[in-house]
C-alpha positions in Angstrom: -63.7 53.5 20.1 -62.6 51.8 23.3 -62.9 48.6 21.5 -60.6 49.8 18.7 -58.0 50.9 21.3 -58.1 47.8 23.1 -57.6 45.9 19.8 -54.7 48.2 18.6 -53.2 47.5 22.0 -53.5 43.8 21.8 -52.0 43.7 18.3 -49.1 46.0 19.3 -48.6 43.9 22.4 -48.4 40.7 20.2 -45.9 42.2 17.9 -43.7 43.4 20.8 -43.8 40.1 22.5 -43.0 38.3 19.3 -40.0 40.7 18.7 -38.7 40.2 22.2 -38.9 36.5 22.4 -37.3 36.3 18.8 -34.3 38.3 20.0 -34.1 36.0 23.3 -34.5 32.8 21.2 -35.6 30.6 24.2 -34.9 26.8 24.2 -37.4 24.1 25.4 -35.8 20.9 26.1 -37.7 17.6 25.7 -36.8 13.9 25.8 -38.1 11.5 23.1 -36.9 8.7 20.9 -34.9 10.3 18.0 -33.9 8.6 14.8 -31.1 6.1 15.5 -27.5 6.6 14.3 -26.1 3.7 12.5 -22.3 3.5 11.6 -21.7 1.7 8.2 -18.3 0.5 7.4 -16.7 -1.8 4.9 -13.9 -2.1 2.5 -15.8 -1.6 -0.7 -16.7 2.2 -0.4 -19.4 1.9 -3.2 -21.1 -1.0 -1.5 -21.0 1.1 1.9 -22.6 4.1 0.1 -25.5 1.9 -1.2 -26.1 0.5 2.2 -25.9 3.8 3.8 -28.5 5.2 1.2 -30.8 2.5 2.1 -30.4 3.0 5.7 -31.3 6.7 5.4 -35.0 5.8 5.2 -35.1 4.9 9.0 -31.9 6.1 10.5 -29.1 8.6 10.3 -26.3 6.6 8.5 -22.7 7.6 9.0 -20.1 6.0 6.7 -17.3 5.7 9.3 -16.9 4.0 12.8 -18.6 6.1 15.2 -18.4 5.0 19.0 -21.6 6.7 20.2 -23.9 5.4 17.5 -26.9 3.2 18.2 -25.4 0.3 15.9 -22.8 -0.6 13.4 -23.1 -2.3 10.2 -20.0 -4.2 8.5 -20.5 -4.5 4.7 -18.9 -7.3 2.9 -16.6 -10.1 4.0 -13.4 -8.1 5.0 -12.6 -7.8 8.5 -12.1 -4.2 9.6 -8.9 -2.9 10.8 -8.1 -2.9 14.6 -8.8 0.7 14.9 -12.1 0.4 13.3 -13.2 -2.7 15.3 -12.2 -0.6 18.6 -14.3 2.3 17.3 -17.5 0.4 16.4 -20.6 0.9 18.5 -22.6 -1.9 19.8 -24.5 -3.9 18.6 -22.6 -4.9 15.5 -24.3 -6.4 12.5 -22.7 -8.2 9.6 -24.4 -7.8 6.0 -24.1 -11.1 4.4 -24.5 -11.4 0.8 -26.4 -14.3 -0.9 -24.3 -17.3 0.1 -24.9 -19.1 -3.1 -24.0 -16.0 -5.4 -20.8 -15.9 -7.1 -18.4 -13.4 -5.7 -14.7 -12.3 -5.8 -12.4 -10.4 -3.5 -8.8 -9.3 -4.0 -6.7 -10.7 -1.1 -3.4 -9.3 -2.1 -1.7 -7.0 -4.7 2.0 -7.3 -4.9 4.0 -4.5 -6.8 7.7 -3.5 -6.3 8.2 -0.5 -4.1 10.1 1.2 -7.0 11.4 0.3 -10.7 13.5 2.2 -13.1 11.6 4.2 -15.8 12.2 1.7 -18.5 11.4 -1.2 -16.4 8.4 -3.5 -16.7 6.3 -3.3 -13.5 5.3 -6.8 -12.4 1.9 -6.9 -10.7 0.9 -10.1 -8.9 -2.8 -10.3 -7.8 -4.2 -12.8 -5.5 -8.0 -13.2 -6.0 -10.4 -15.2 -4.1 -13.6 -16.5 -5.7 -16.6 -18.6 -4.5 -19.4 -20.2 -6.3 -17.9 -19.5 -9.7 -16.8 -22.9 -10.9 -16.4 -23.1 -14.8 -16.6 -19.3 -15.2 -13.6 -16.8 -16.0 -11.9 -14.4 -13.8 -10.9 -11.0 -15.6 -8.2 -8.9 -13.9 -7.1 -5.4 -15.2 -5.0 -2.6 -13.8 -5.7 1.1 -14.6 -3.3 4.1 -14.2 -5.0 7.6 -14.7 -8.1 6.0 -15.8 -6.4 4.1 -18.6 -6.2 0.3 -18.8 -2.4 -0.7 -18.7 -2.5 -4.3 -18.2 -5.2 -7.1 -18.1 -5.4 -10.9 -18.0 -8.0 -13.6 -17.6 -7.7 -17.0 -15.9 -10.3 -19.9 -15.9 -11.8 -20.9 -12.4 -11.4 -24.7 -11.9 -13.0 -24.9 -8.5 -16.1 -23.7 -6.7 -14.0 -21.9 -4.2 -10.5 -20.9 -5.0 -7.6 -18.6 -4.5 -6.0 -17.7 -8.0 -2.8 -15.8 -8.7 -3.0 -13.8 -11.7 0.2 -12.1 -13.2 0.1 -8.6 -14.9 2.8 -6.2 -16.0 3.2 -3.0 -17.8 5.9 -0.5 -18.7 5.4 3.3 -17.3 6.0 6.0 -19.5 7.0 8.7 -17.2 8.8 8.9 -13.6 7.0 9.5 -10.4 4.5 7.9 -8.2 2.0 5.8 -10.2 -1.4 4.9 -8.7 -2.6 1.6 -9.9 -6.2 0.5 -9.2 -6.7 -3.4 -9.8 -10.1 -4.7 -10.6 -11.3 -8.3 -10.7 -14.7 -9.4 -12.1 -16.2 -12.7 -12.5 -17.6 -13.0 -16.1 -21.3 -12.7 -15.9 -21.3 -11.1 -12.5 -22.1 -7.3 -12.2 -20.0 -6.4 -9.1 -16.3 -6.4 -9.1 -13.6 -6.2 -6.5 -11.0 -3.3 -6.3 -7.7 -2.7 -4.6 -5.1 0.1 -4.9 -1.3 0.0 -5.1 1.5 2.6 -5.8 4.6 2.2 -7.7 7.5 4.7 -7.6 9.1 5.0 -11.1 12.6 6.5 -10.7 15.1 7.8 -13.1 17.7 5.5 -11.8 19.4 2.3 -13.1 20.7 -0.9 -11.3 24.5 -1.2 -11.1 25.5 -4.6 -12.3 29.0 -6.1 -12.2 29.8 -9.0 -14.6 32.9 -10.8 -13.5 34.4 -13.7 -15.5 37.4 -15.4 -13.8 37.9 -17.0 -17.2 36.2 -16.3 -20.7 32.9 -17.9 -20.8 30.4 -17.8 -23.9 27.5 -18.1 -21.4 28.4 -14.9 -19.4 29.5 -13.0 -22.6 25.9 -13.3 -24.3 24.1 -12.5 -20.9 26.3 -9.5 -20.6 25.5 -8.3 -24.0 21.7 -8.7 -23.2 22.2 -6.4 -20.1 24.1 -3.9 -21.7 21.5 -3.2 -24.3 18.8 -2.8 -21.5 18.6 0.8 -20.3 17.6 -0.4 -16.8 21.1 -1.6 -16.1 24.5 0.4 -15.7 26.9 -2.7 -16.6 30.5 -2.9 -15.6 32.5 -5.8 -16.3 35.8 -7.7 -16.1 36.9 -10.8 -18.1 40.2 -12.3 -16.9 41.7 -13.8 -20.2 45.1 -15.0 -18.6 47.0 -14.5 -15.4 47.4 -10.6 -14.9 45.5 -9.8 -18.1 41.9 -8.9 -18.4 39.3 -7.0 -20.5 37.4 -4.3 -18.6 34.5 -2.2 -19.3 34.1 0.8 -16.9 35.9 0.5 -13.5 35.4 -2.9 -12.3 37.2 -4.0 -9.1 40.3 -6.0 -9.5 39.4 -8.6 -7.2 36.1 -10.1 -5.8 37.6 -10.0 -2.3 37.5 -6.1 -2.1 34.5 -5.6 -0.1 34.7 -1.6 -0.4 34.7 -1.8 -4.2 31.7 -4.2 -4.4 29.6 -1.9 -2.2 28.5 0.2 -5.2 27.0 -2.8 -7.0 23.5 -4.1 -6.5 24.2 -7.3 -8.2 27.2 -9.4 -9.3 26.9 -11.7 -12.3 29.7 -14.3 -12.2 30.5 -16.1 -15.3 32.6 -19.5 -15.1 32.1 -19.7 -11.3 34.0 -22.8 -11.1 37.1 -20.7 -11.8 36.7 -18.7 -8.7 39.3 -18.9 -6.0 38.5 -19.3 -2.3 39.2 -15.7 -1.7 36.9 -14.7 -4.4 34.1 -16.7 -2.7 34.8 -15.3 0.6 34.5 -11.8 -1.0 31.3 -12.5 -2.5 30.1 -14.0 0.9 30.9 -10.6 2.5 29.1 -8.8 -0.2 25.9 -11.0 0.5 26.1 -10.7 4.2 27.2 -7.1 4.7 25.7 -5.4 1.6 22.8 -7.9 1.4 23.5 -7.7 -2.5 22.4 -10.4 -5.1 24.9 -12.8 -6.7 24.1 -14.8 -9.9 26.3 -17.9 -11.0 26.2 -18.7 -14.6 27.5 -22.4 -14.7 28.8 -23.2 -18.2 30.2 -26.8 -17.3 29.9 -29.2 -14.5 33.1 -28.8 -12.3 33.7 -28.7 -8.6 35.0 -25.7 -7.0 34.7 -23.4 -3.8 31.7 -21.8 -5.5 29.6 -24.6 -4.4 29.4 -23.1 -1.0 27.5 -20.1 -2.5 25.2 -22.4 -4.4 24.5 -24.5 -1.2 24.8 -27.8 -3.3 27.3 -30.8 -2.8 25.6 -33.3 -5.0 24.4 -32.6 -8.5 22.6 -34.4 -11.3 22.6 -33.6 -14.9 21.3 -34.3 -18.5 22.5 -33.8 -22.0 21.8 -34.5 -25.6 18.4 -33.5 -26.9 17.6 -29.7 -26.5 15.1 -29.3 -23.6 13.0 -26.3 -22.7 13.8 -24.3 -19.4 10.8 -22.5 -18.4 10.7 -19.5 -15.9 7.6 -17.4 -15.1 7.3 -15.2 -18.2 9.8 -16.6 -20.6 11.5 -19.8 -21.6 14.9 -20.6 -23.3 16.4 -24.0 -24.4 19.6 -25.8 -23.4 21.0 -29.3 -24.3 23.0 -29.5 -21.2 21.4 -28.9 -17.8 22.5 -29.7 -14.3 20.7 -29.3 -11.1 21.0 -30.1 -7.4 20.2 -33.7 -6.5 18.4 -32.3 -3.5 17.2 -28.6 -3.6 18.8 -26.8 -0.8 16.7 -26.0 2.3 14.8 -22.9 1.8 15.6 -22.7 -1.8 13.1 -21.3 -4.4 13.1 -23.1 -7.9 13.0 -20.1 -10.3 13.0 -22.0 -13.7 12.3 -25.7 -14.6 13.9 -28.0 -17.2 11.3 -30.2 -18.7 12.6 -33.7 -18.9 9.7 -35.7 -20.3 7.0 -35.8 -17.8 9.3 -34.4 -15.0 10.7 -30.9 -14.3 13.9 -30.2 -12.6 15.1 -27.0 -11.1 17.4 -25.5 -13.5 17.6 -22.1 -11.9 17.3 -21.7 -8.1 17.7 -19.1 -5.5 19.1 -19.4 -2.0 19.8 -16.9 0.8 23.1 -16.3 2.1 22.9 -14.1 5.2 20.9 -11.0 4.0 21.8 -11.5 0.5 20.6 -13.9 -2.2 22.5 -16.3 -4.6 20.6 -17.3 -7.9 22.3 -20.3 -9.6 21.8 -21.3 -13.2 22.5 -24.9 -14.5 21.4 -24.3 -18.1 25.1 -24.8 -19.1 24.8 -24.3 -23.0 21.7 -22.1 -23.3 23.8 -19.5 -25.3 24.0 -21.9 -28.2 20.2 -21.9 -28.6 19.5 -18.0 -28.3 17.0 -16.7 -30.7 16.8 -13.5 -32.7 14.5 -10.8 -31.7 12.8 -8.3 -34.0 11.3 -4.9 -34.2 7.9 -6.4 -34.1 8.2 -9.0 -31.2 10.8 -7.1 -29.3 13.9 -8.6 -27.7 14.8 -12.4 -28.0 13.2 -14.8 -25.4 16.9 -15.4 -24.4 17.6 -11.7 -23.7 14.2 -11.3 -21.9 14.8 -14.5 -19.8 18.3 -13.3 -18.4 17.3 -9.7 -18.0 14.2 -10.5 -15.8 16.3 -12.9 -13.7 19.1 -10.4 -13.2 16.5 -7.7 -12.4 15.1 -9.9 -9.9 18.4 -10.3 -8.1 19.3 -6.7 -8.4 16.0 -5.2 -7.1 16.3 -7.4 -3.9 19.5 -5.5 -2.9 18.6 -2.7 -0.3 19.8 0.8 -0.6 21.6 2.3 2.2 18.4 3.7 3.6 15.2 1.8 3.1 11.8 3.5 3.8 8.4 1.5 3.7 4.9 2.9 4.2 2.5 0.1 5.4 -0.5 1.5 3.5 0.7 3.6 0.7 -2.8 4.3 -0.5 -4.9 5.9 2.3 -8.3 7.9 2.9 -7.8 11.3 4.3 -7.2 11.0 8.2 -6.4 7.5 8.0 -3.4 6.2 10.0 -0.5 4.0 9.1 3.2 3.3 9.9 6.4 4.2 8.3 9.4 1.9 8.8 13.0 2.9 8.2 15.9 0.7 7.9 19.5 1.8 8.0 21.3 -1.0 6.1 24.8 -0.5 7.8 23.3 -0.6 11.3 20.9 -3.4 10.5 23.5 -5.8 9.0 26.4 -4.8 11.3 27.3 -7.1 14.0 28.7 -4.2 16.2 26.0 -3.2 19.0 27.5 0.4 19.3 26.3 1.4 15.8 23.2 3.7 16.6 20.5 4.2 14.1 19.1 7.7 13.9 17.3 9.7 11.1 15.0 12.7 10.3 12.0 12.4 8.3 9.5 14.8 6.7 6.3 14.5 4.8 6.0 16.9 1.7 3.6 17.5 -1.1 6.1 19.6 -3.0 4.7 22.8 -1.4 4.6 22.2 2.4 6.7 20.0 4.6 5.9 18.3 8.1 8.3 16.6 10.3 7.4 13.4 11.8 9.2 11.7 14.6 11.1 8.5 14.0 11.5 6.1 17.1 13.9 3.0 17.4 12.5 -0.4 17.6 13.8 -3.6 19.1 15.3 -4.4 15.7 18.8 -3.3 15.2 19.0 -0.5 12.7 15.2 0.0 12.4 13.0 3.0 13.1 9.3 3.5 13.0 6.9 6.6 12.9 3.1 6.9 12.9 1.7 8.7 10.0 -1.7 10.2 9.6 -2.9 11.0 6.1 -3.4 14.7 5.2 -6.9 15.8 4.8 -6.2 16.9 1.1 -6.0 14.3 -1.6 -2.9 14.1 -3.6 0.7 12.5 -3.8 2.9 12.9 -0.8 6.4 11.8 -0.2 8.0 10.7 3.1 11.7 11.9 2.8 14.2 10.4 5.3 18.0 11.4 5.8 20.7 9.9 7.7 24.2 11.2 7.3 24.9 11.2 3.7 22.1 8.9 2.9 18.8 10.0 1.7 15.6 8.1 0.4 12.1 9.0 -0.4 8.9 6.9 -0.7 5.4 8.1 -2.0 2.0 7.6 -0.6 -1.3 8.6 -2.0 -4.4 10.2 -0.4 -7.7 9.6 -2.2 -11.2 9.5 -0.6 -12.2 6.2 -2.1 -9.0 4.3 -1.4 -9.4 0.5 -1.6 -6.9 -1.6 0.3 -6.8 -5.4 -0.7 -8.8 -7.5 1.7 -9.1 -11.3 1.9 -12.6 -12.9 2.6 -13.0 -13.2 6.4 -16.8 -13.8 6.4 -16.4 -16.4 9.3 -14.5 -13.7 11.5 -16.9 -10.9 10.5 -19.8 -13.0 11.8 -18.1 -14.1 14.8 -17.3 -10.4 15.6 -20.9 -9.4 15.0 -22.2 -12.1 17.3 -19.6 -11.2 20.1 -20.8 -7.6 19.8 -24.3 -8.3 20.5 -25.5 -8.3 17.0 -25.8 -10.9 14.3 -25.8 -11.5 10.4 -28.3 -9.9 8.2 -29.2 -11.3 4.8 -28.3 -8.4 2.4 -31.0 -9.7 0.0 -33.7 -8.7 2.3 -36.0 -6.0 0.9 -35.5 -3.6 3.9 -32.0 -3.7 5.4 -32.8 -0.7 7.4 -35.9 -2.1 8.8 -34.1 -5.2 9.7 -31.3 -3.4 11.6 -33.5 -0.7 13.3 -36.0 -3.5 14.5 -33.0 -5.2 16.3 -31.9 -2.1 18.4 -33.5 0.3 20.7 -32.7 3.8 20.3 -32.7 5.4 23.7 -34.6 8.7 24.5 -32.5 11.6 24.0 -32.7 15.1 25.2 -33.5 17.5 22.3 -33.5 21.3 22.6 -36.4 22.9 20.7 -36.2 26.5 19.7 -40.0 27.4 19.1 -39.2 31.2 18.0 -37.1 29.9 14.9 -40.3 28.9 12.9 -41.0 31.0 10.0 -44.7 31.2 10.8 -43.8 33.7 13.7 -42.8 36.2 10.9 -46.2 35.8 9.6 -48.0 36.6 12.7 -45.5 39.4 13.6 -46.3 41.2 10.1 -50.0 40.5 10.5 -50.2 41.9 14.0 -48.2 45.2 12.8 -50.4 45.5 9.7 -53.6 45.3 11.6 -52.7 47.9 14.3 -51.6 50.1 11.6 -54.9 49.5 9.5 -57.0 50.2 12.6 -55.1 53.4 13.4 -55.6 54.7 9.7 -59.3 53.9 9.7 -59.7 56.0 12.8 -57.5 58.7 11.4 -55.0 58.3 14.1 -51.4 59.1 13.3 
């Protein structure tokens, strides 16, 4: 009897103690070697994910820079940003691919910040390849998961940097996210990089001005008038005091305020320009930073040569020759070109003269503006016909793209640029704002000020713009929102307003050039080294090279589920003993 009473008391005491300890939840602190924490970073998010998964066998892998980690691993050959490098925990290891394996990286993707909706978007991709001689590089661009452009190029060297040109015509206005992929034929892995193009419902304002009638200018103007990207205004001076006008063109080229509204001025018969006309165009180039295109139709001297930056010419005539630009070509029988290309000039189209090539179209800078001069004097005589199947004629395409190149380089009154328009959530970048009038003015009293907000169409957040040492330039720091989507930075200053988009996606992939030597040097300087990615156990190789210090670990013994079993067993045993003895 006494024994049963003692047993019931013991079971009741055990249950009460378990209940009290469970309510108190005591913690016991011990020190022992825990699993190491390894930070895994890299430009290729897919490769980072694969390495982090392999690291999970022996360490806790974090796919981001982590200053208190036990080690850091850089995946790939791209050097991390300065912010990431500063946040990397020592030691740092570089994961090196098989040095003899063919590999590719996208060093740069160049797209215009904005284009009219009907315009072709040029995409220039710089690809670096290694150990791929004799193979083919395939480059494609996708938008919304659909391939919009693709091209291939042979690889002529074991290690090379290849430029590939793509292009497509967007179907709708708005920010378009492009993902560019580059793949070496026969190699599984590919390189990717993102870019953003802002497609706008606007047109380039172009003035076509002929100081005398010119067939060359006439047919170029007709090509522009049929292109929805351009709003063409024209004046042809047919005799003294008489002209044929379309729209409301300025009466004179020396009227700076009248030229302010135009992005580009196309000048036919430039040899007929007066010194005042040339002075007006120089003002347009320097103060408006606009573009001027000179369409020569005969070889003659004049004040215009100051704009073309040419004093000595050479020419050829007779048999029709081909003039080749980047995407199209035309033909001409009379071509003139500079005896010496002006300093800093860019040859934009070449005339093929047997085995030699001469700059038939070239561009030079005048102040902040740009002058493009064409020496294809009679190209209008060899214009071809377009068709419904092949589209516009090569003559029309040639001149439209050249004029688009000139017009697109003219800055708006307010220019906004986001350094990295495709970012991961929380990533930081900079926003640069340039006020054209303040930037191009020689008056130091003009003060640049503007207000900026970030908006996704539903919410707006103000950001602070600060002046820089450059006149008319402001800069702000931008942190990407945590929610993926398309955002816009809207800036206003007086009556001027401008917007530029940026996109936030978790798997953002910026272009990156191969910097394997710098990555290896960084790893060595930070107390680590280079690890061969082909090793069977990357995790073992990393963890063997580091020593995870003992950490204080708080242990809560009462949180084990087995205490519930013991608690229930004690109560059940005490209840059974009471029932057996008839005790209520």
